C-alpha positions, 0 to 999 in steps of 0.5 A: 500499500502506498497512498498519499493523504493531503492535509492542510499542513502537509502530506502524509504517505501511508505505506508498509505499516508506517506513515510518512509525514512531510509538513509544509514550510511554517506549519505548526504540528499541534494536538489537533493536527497530530490526532488527524494524523493518528486517525489516518494511521487507525483508518488504514492499519485497523488494529495493527501496530504502526509507525510514524516517520517525520521527514523534516524537508521543511522548517515547522514548529512542533508542540511537544505535547503531541508526543505525550498523546502519541506515546499513549496511543496503543497502535503507534509503536515507533516514531522516527524523525529525519533531517539532514540539518543538524540543528533540526535533529538537535531539536528533535533530541529535545522533543524526544524527551517528551515521548515518555513511554517504552515505544521507540523514538529515533533520529536519523539523517536519511529517509531510508535509514528511518525506514529500515529501522521502522521496519525492524521495530514493527517486525518485532511486534508482529513476531511478538504477536505470533508467539503469543497466539 
């Protein structure tokens, strides 16, 4: 599945049990927008675990409270932030402190690295489920 969902604030690609988001320049990722993004995951992946990749090709603001809510989402298993810009990656490290549960949050400089890591994380959840059945 490789579907594109356009929002006022950016674009989300739905693929391989993950959402890849590219926000518009100057947008704000706030709690309401985050809820819309999480709902896209629920709608597309039903009861399956999924991951979220923030591909930060543009500069935008993030309300760190989105991470507290995301950490409580039962299906969201991992978050990855991607940017080639060292300052953006440093900001992501600060945001990471707000993601408060056992789920994973990693920072990458390339989208392919993030996707590879995300597949590994999500595959581990699939293996856990098959062992418990």
